N, C-alpha and C positions, 0 to 999 in steps of 0.2 A: 504493500500500500504506500509506504514512504517513497519507494522508487517511482510508482505510477503517478503519484501526485507531484513529483518534483521536489518534495520536501527534503529528501536526503541530499539531493544534488545541491540545493540551496544551502543546506547546512555545510556541505563541503566547501562551497565557494566562500561563505562567511568565515569559516574556520581558516581558510587559506589567507584571507585578508588579515585576520587577527595575528597570524604567525609571520606575516611578510616583513622583510627587512629587520629580522631578529626581534619581531614584536613591536617595532617602533613606527610602523606605517600609520600615518594619520589619515583617517578615512574621510574626514570632512573635505569636501571639494572633489572627491573621486568621481562621483556621478556627474558633477558639473563639468569636469574635464573631459570625460569620455561619453557623455550624453547617453548613458545606459544604466540600467539598474542591476543587471545580471553580470557581475564582475568576478573574476578569479585572479589570484595572485600566485606567483611562483618565484623562487630564488634563481638568480643568474649564475651563482657559483663563481664569481670573479674574485680570486684570492688577493688581488691588488687593492681591494677596497675594504673598509670597515664592515660594510654590509651592502648588499644590492638586492633589488627585487623588481619584478615586472607585474603590472596590473593590466588586464586585457579583457575585452569582450570579443565577440565573433568578428568584428571588423578592424579594430585598432587597439592601441594600448599606449601605456606610458611606462618609462623605466626610471628608477631611482638608483643613484649611486652615491654613497657617503664615504668620506675619507677624512683622515686627519691631515692638516696642512703640513705636518712634519714628515709624512710619508712621501714616497716618490710621486711626482706630479703625473697627472693622467695624460693620455695620448692627445696629440694636437687636434684630433678630430673631435675631442670633447671640449677643448678650451678655445679653439678658434683663433688663437692669437696670431697665427701666420697669415690671417686675412687682413691685417690692419692697413696694409698698403694697397689693397685690392678694392678700390672704390669705397663703398660704404658697407662691404660685407662683414667687416669686423665690428660693426656697431653693436652697442649694448645699451638698453634703456634702463633707467633706474626702476627698481621694483616698487619702491614707495612704502608708505605706512611705517617708516622707521626700520625697515629691514635692510641689512647690508647685502643686497643682492641685485641682480640684473636679469633682464629677459633678452634673449637673442632669437633671431629668426634667419633662416637660410633656406629659401625655396619652400619645400614642404615640411621642414623641421623646425620646431620651436623648442627652446630650452630656457629653463629657469635655473639660475645658480645663486646660492646664498652661502656666505662664509661667516659663521658665528664665532667670534673670538671667545676663548675661555678666560674669563676674568680671574679665575683661580689657578690658571696654568699659563704662565707668561709665555708668549710667543707660540701659542698653539691655538688652532681654530678647527672647528668642525665644518667641513665643506660639503655641500650637498648639490647634486645635479639632478634635475628632473627633465627628461627628454620626452617629447611627444612627436609622433610621426602621423601626419595627416593634415587635413585642412584646419587651420587655426581660426577660432572666433574669439571675441572678447571673453565670452563665458568659458571657453576652453582654457585660455591663458590664466584667467582668474582661478579656475579650478586647479590647474597645474601649479600655479603659484602657492595656493593654499596647501596642497599636498606636500610640496617640496619644503616650504618653510616650516610647517607644523611637524613634519617628520623629522627635520633637522633639530627642531627644538626638543622633541621627545627623545631623540637619540642622544643629544647632548646631556639631557638629564639622566638618562640611563647609564651613560658612561662617565659620569662625574665631572662634566664640563659645565660650569656655571656661566650662563650667557645673558646678555641683554637682548631680548627679543622685541620685534615690532608688534604692531597691532594686527588683528586678523585682516587679511586682504579681502576687499570687497569689489575692487575694480582694477584689474591690471590691463592697461591700455595696449592695444595691438598696433599702435602708431609706429611707423618706420620711416626713417629719413632716406633721402636720395632722389625723390621725385621733385619736379619743379615747384609744386605747391608747398613743399616743406621748406622752401628757401625764403629768406627775408634779408633786407639790408643789414649789414653787420652792425651799423650804428644803432639798430633797434634790438639787438640781442639782449635777452633778459634771463637766459638759462645757462647752459653749460658753456656758452661762448661769451658770457658777459665780460670777462676779463679783457677781451680783445676789442671792445667798443672804441677805446681810445686810439687804437691802431687803424681805424677805418680808413683814413687817408692813405696810409702806407699800404694797406691791404688792397685798396682800389688801384694804386699804382702797380702793385704786384699781380694784378689780374684776378683778384678774389674779393670783390666788394660785398659778396653775399655770405650769409651764415646759415647753417643747418644745425639745429641744437635740440637737446632734450631739456626738460625742466631741471633746474639746479636741485641737487640732493646731496647733503653732507654725509649721508650714510652709505651711498653706493660705493662698491669697491672698484668700479671702473667708470670713468667719465669720458664721453665722446663729444668732440666739437669738430664740425667740418666747415671749412671756408670754400665757397663756391665761386665759379666764374660768372660773368654777366649772363651766360647761357644757362646758368643754374646747374652746372656740372661740378661735382665735388673735386676741388683741386688740391687741397691740403687737409689732412686729418690730424687732429691733436687729441692725445689720449693721456689719461692719468690712471695709474694703478696703485692700489693700496693693500697692505697686509698680504693675505694669502694670494690674492690676484697678482700683486707685484712679484711675489716669489715665483709663481707659476709662469708669469710672463717672461721673467729673466731666464728661467729654465728652458723656455721654448725659444726665445729670441736673443738672449743675452750675448751668446758667442758671436752671433752675426752682427750685432750692434758694435761690440767691442773691436771686432776685426775689420770693421768697415765694409761689411758685405754689401754688394750691389743688389738692392732689393728689386729694382725694376729695370734692369738691363741698361742702365745708364750710369752717369756719374753718381757719387755719393749724394743722395737726395733725401736725407733725413737728419734729425738732430734729437738728442735725448738728454735728460737730466735726472737727478735724484734729490731727495730731501729726507730728513729725519723726522719721524712722526711719533707722537706719544702713545698711540694705540698699539704699536708693534715695533719690535726691534728690526723688522724688515724695512729697509728704506722704501719710500714711495718712489715710483718711476714715472717719468713724464716723457712722452715721445711725440715727435712730429714727423709725418711722412708726406712726400709728394705722392699723390694718388694716381693709380693707373686705371684707365677705363677699358675694361675688357670688351664692352659692347662695341666700341669704336676702334679698339686696338690702338689707342693713342693716350697721351698724357694731356688732360685738359689744360695743365700749365706746362707749356713747352719748355720754359727755361726755369730751372730751380734757382731761387735766390737764397743763398746761404745767409746773407745779412738779414733779410726779412724773416727767414725761418727761425734763426736764433733769437731775434727780437720777439717774435710771436711766441715761441716756446717759453722763453724766460718770463714774459708777461703772464702767460697762462699758468706756468708752474708757480710763480710768486703768489698769484691770486688763489690757486688751489691750496697752497701751503698755508696761507693766512686763514683760509676758511676752516681748515682741519687742525689748526694749531701746530703745524709742522714748522721746521726751521732748517737753516743751512742748505738752501737750494744751490745745487752745484751743476753747472753745465758740463757735460762730458766732453773732453777734448776730442778733436778729430783724430781718427786712427792714422798712424804713420805708414 
């Protein structure tokens, strides 16, 4: 009778959700993310992580991976840092509501990442990744955000990591930068590009009078600001990384930055800097890239101006450091 009515199968599904991710899976938001009521969870068995699990229905699913920031960084396919010079593919939007996290989108894949510092364990954070494959909607991202952040919070408590969590997510925006309507005059910037408003005349001379930005958020572990051409093509990307994100960024891209790697098949067309921040012993990292447009197979900015790039990055880094209470901003010297 239990089999014929589906009661036993439903019990199995519910039990799998309770056991998922070592019992830390937060189920609030699951049905909002996957738009289904019959869900089942299973472990992924990835030994490189603290715990992993996958939740799915008959059509689609989401995957969670949790790790300590002190462990080996994940693959570049999970962190996406190698896309920073590739148009706006490396963009990350603040998660909001006081969470130190971001949302990312690439084609049909959405990701939420959150890094919760352990206030009782210096220089350690619990990092969680929630990946969803399929068509993203606002409700999908909000559900994915809830599952990822709340699972990270439960896991931190289980493993003795005391954290400062944000408020429950109720609306995670699916807005993405890069299209013409997301561009505005730099002098009107009020979010992640605010620091560069004073450089509007120099930016216009350098061919990038426009800005594409996300709302300012002092909790996000990654900040993105794009300077665009009069044709509203992203020409320069400015990025800030903090804590676990800074550590993982350097693990992915540090050697190439230090050695003067040619990111976009031309001359050295990037600049970077560091700063010391009170939240972590890991220095914050700031980077500027001249961006490559794969759609047209060209650089929207044909000539890289090292003078403007260094001025823009220093201004951006100084503003970010002041906002976060960081100090000792240092521009990295050009490699020999």
